[in-house]
C-alpha positions as CSV (number, residue, x, y, z in Angstrom):
1,L,-3.6,25.3,-207.2
2,L,-7.2,26.0,-207.7
3,T,-6.4,28.9,-210.1
4,L,-4.1,26.6,-212.1
5,L,-6.8,23.9,-212.3
6,R,-9.5,26.2,-213.3
7,S,-7.3,27.8,-215.9
8,R,-6.4,24.5,-217.5
9,Y,-9.7,22.7,-217.3
10,T,-12.1,25.5,-218.2
11,T,-15.1,23.3,-219.0
12,Q,-14.8,21.8,-215.5
13,A,-13.7,25.0,-213.7
14,S,-16.8,25.4,-211.5
15,Q,-16.5,21.8,-210.4
16,F,-13.1,22.2,-208.7
17,V,-13.0,22.6,-205.0
18,V,-9.7,22.7,-203.0
19,T,-10.1,22.0,-199.3
20,N,-7.1,22.6,-197.0
21,A,-7.7,20.2,-194.1
22,G,-4.2,20.5,-192.6
23,L,-3.7,21.7,-189.1
24,P,-0.7,23.6,-187.7
25,R,1.8,21.6,-185.6
26,E,-0.1,18.3,-186.2
27,W,1.9,15.0,-186.3
28,V,1.2,12.5,-189.0
29,V,-0.4,10.0,-186.6
30,D,-2.9,12.7,-185.6
31,G,-3.7,13.6,-189.2
32,A,-4.2,9.9,-189.9
33,R,-6.8,9.7,-187.1
34,R,-8.6,12.8,-188.5
35,L,-8.5,11.9,-192.2
36,P,-11.4,9.4,-192.3
37,G,-13.7,12.1,-191.0
38,V,-12.4,14.6,-193.5
39,L,-12.8,12.1,-196.3
40,A,-16.4,11.4,-195.2
41,S,-17.3,15.0,-195.1
42,T,-15.7,16.1,-198.3
43,S,-15.7,13.0,-200.6
44,P,-12.7,14.1,-202.6
45,Q,-11.7,12.6,-205.9
46,V,-8.1,13.6,-205.3
47,V,-6.1,13.9,-202.0
48,L,-2.8,15.7,-201.7
49,L,-0.7,14.8,-198.7
50,L,2.3,16.6,-197.3
51,E,3.2,15.3,-193.9
52,G,6.1,14.7,-191.5
53,A,7.8,18.0,-190.8
54,N,6.3,18.3,-187.4
55,D,7.3,14.8,-186.5
56,L,10.9,15.5,-187.4
57,Q,10.9,18.8,-185.7
58,A,9.6,17.4,-182.4
59,I,11.6,14.1,-182.1
60,G,14.0,14.0,-185.0
61,V,15.0,10.6,-186.5
62,A,12.7,8.8,-184.1
63,G,9.7,10.4,-185.9
64,I,10.5,8.9,-189.2
65,E,9.0,5.4,-188.8
66,P,5.8,6.5,-187.1
67,A,5.3,9.2,-189.7
68,L,5.7,6.7,-192.5
69,L,3.3,4.2,-191.0
70,A,0.7,6.9,-190.4
71,L,1.2,8.3,-193.9
72,R,0.7,4.8,-195.4
73,S,-2.5,4.6,-193.4
74,M,-3.6,7.9,-194.9
75,V,-2.9,6.8,-198.4
76,R,-4.8,3.6,-197.9
77,A,-7.8,5.4,-196.3
78,A,-8.0,7.8,-199.2
79,R,-7.6,5.1,-201.9
80,A,-10.2,3.0,-200.2
81,R,-12.7,5.8,-200.7
82,G,-11.8,5.9,-204.4
83,A,-9.5,9.0,-204.3
84,A,-6.4,9.4,-206.4
85,V,-3.6,10.2,-203.9
86,F,-0.5,12.4,-204.4
87,V,2.1,12.2,-201.7
88,A,4.7,15.0,-201.5
89,S,8.2,15.0,-200.2
90,L,9.1,17.6,-197.6
91,P,10.6,20.8,-199.0
92,P,14.3,21.4,-198.4
93,P,15.2,23.1,-195.1
94,R,16.7,26.6,-195.0
95,A,19.8,26.7,-192.8
96,G,19.9,29.0,-189.8
97,G,16.2,29.4,-189.2
98,A,14.5,28.8,-185.8
99,N,12.5,25.9,-187.3
100,T,15.1,24.5,-189.6
101,L,15.0,20.7,-189.9
102,S,18.0,18.4,-190.2
103,G,18.8,18.1,-193.9
104,P,19.9,14.5,-193.7
105,Q,16.7,13.6,-191.8
106,V,14.6,15.3,-194.4
107,Q,16.4,13.5,-197.2
108,T,16.0,10.1,-195.4
109,L,12.3,10.7,-194.8
110,N,11.8,11.9,-198.4
111,A,13.4,8.8,-199.8
112,L,11.1,6.6,-197.7
113,I,8.1,8.6,-198.6
114,S,8.9,8.2,-202.3
115,S,9.2,4.5,-202.1
116,G,6.2,4.1,-199.8
117,A,4.0,6.2,-202.1
118,V,4.8,4.1,-205.1
119,A,4.3,0.9,-203.1
120,E,0.8,2.1,-202.0
121,G,-0.3,3.1,-205.5
122,A,0.0,6.8,-204.9
123,T,1.8,9.4,-207.0
124,F,4.9,10.8,-205.5
125,V,5.4,14.6,-205.9
126,D,9.0,15.8,-205.3
127,L,8.6,19.2,-203.7
128,Y,12.2,18.9,-202.4
129,A,13.6,18.8,-205.9
130,A,11.3,21.6,-207.1
131,L,12.3,24.0,-204.3
132,A,16.0,23.0,-203.8
133,P,17.4,25.1,-206.7
134,N,16.5,28.4,-204.8
135,V,15.9,27.7,-201.1
136,P,16.3,31.4,-200.0
137,L,13.5,32.3,-202.5
138,Y,11.2,29.5,-201.6
139,I,11.7,28.8,-197.9
140,G,11.2,31.6,-195.3
141,I,13.7,32.8,-192.8
142,D,12.2,30.5,-190.1
143,G,13.9,27.7,-192.1
144,L,10.7,25.6,-192.5
145,H,7.7,27.4,-194.0
146,P,7.5,28.3,-197.6
147,T,7.4,31.9,-198.8
148,E,4.7,33.1,-201.2
149,A,7.0,32.2,-204.1
150,G,7.5,28.8,-202.4
151,Y,3.8,28.1,-202.1
152,Q,3.3,29.1,-205.7
153,R,6.1,26.7,-206.8
154,M,4.5,24.0,-204.7
155,A,1.1,24.6,-206.4
156,E,2.8,24.4,-209.8
157,T,4.6,21.2,-208.9
158,F,1.4,19.5,-207.7
159,F,-0.4,20.8,-210.8
160,A,2.2,19.2,-213.1
161,A,1.8,15.9,-211.3
162,I,-2.0,16.1,-211.5
163,R,-1.8,16.9,-215.2
164,N,0.7,14.1,-215.8
165,A,-1.5,11.6,-213.9
166,F,-4.8,12.5,-215.5
167,E,-3.8,13.6,-219.0
168,G,-1.3,10.9,-219.4
169,R,-3.9,8.2,-219.2
C-alpha cells in the first residue's frame, strides 16, 4: 500500500507512513482496548481496519455481535481523533484449510460490517468481493491467510478506496 500511495502522490511521497498495528490471534475487543494507545502514539490521518476473523474462528457465530460492537468502538475512537476510517470486510475463506472459516458466518459478519461502517461514517472496503473471483490464488492453503498475491490485491483494493474517498471530494 505504501508503494502505491507514494507512486500516486509523488509530491507527498515522503510524508506517507504506514504502520501495521495488528496483532496475531487478537480478538476485536482486545484490539479496541489497544487502539486508543496506538492512535495516541501514531496520530494517524487515516485508519484501516480489518477485524473479526479470530473471533469467528474461536467461537463462531457467537463472535459476531461482540466483534461488531468492538469494531464500532474502534471506528468511533479513530474518528474522534480526526482520522478518516476505512473498514474492510473479511476475505473469502478457502475451503479445506486448517483455519478455514464458515463461509455463511463470514458473509453474515461482512454484511453487518458494511452497514455498520456506513452508519458510523466510515468507508467500507469490500475485500471479500475483491478476492472472491480467485480464492485459490489469493488465499493460502490454510484457508484463512492471504498469499502474497492476496496481500497485493488487498493493498490495491484499499488504495482504490482511498483514492475514491480523497480524490472524489
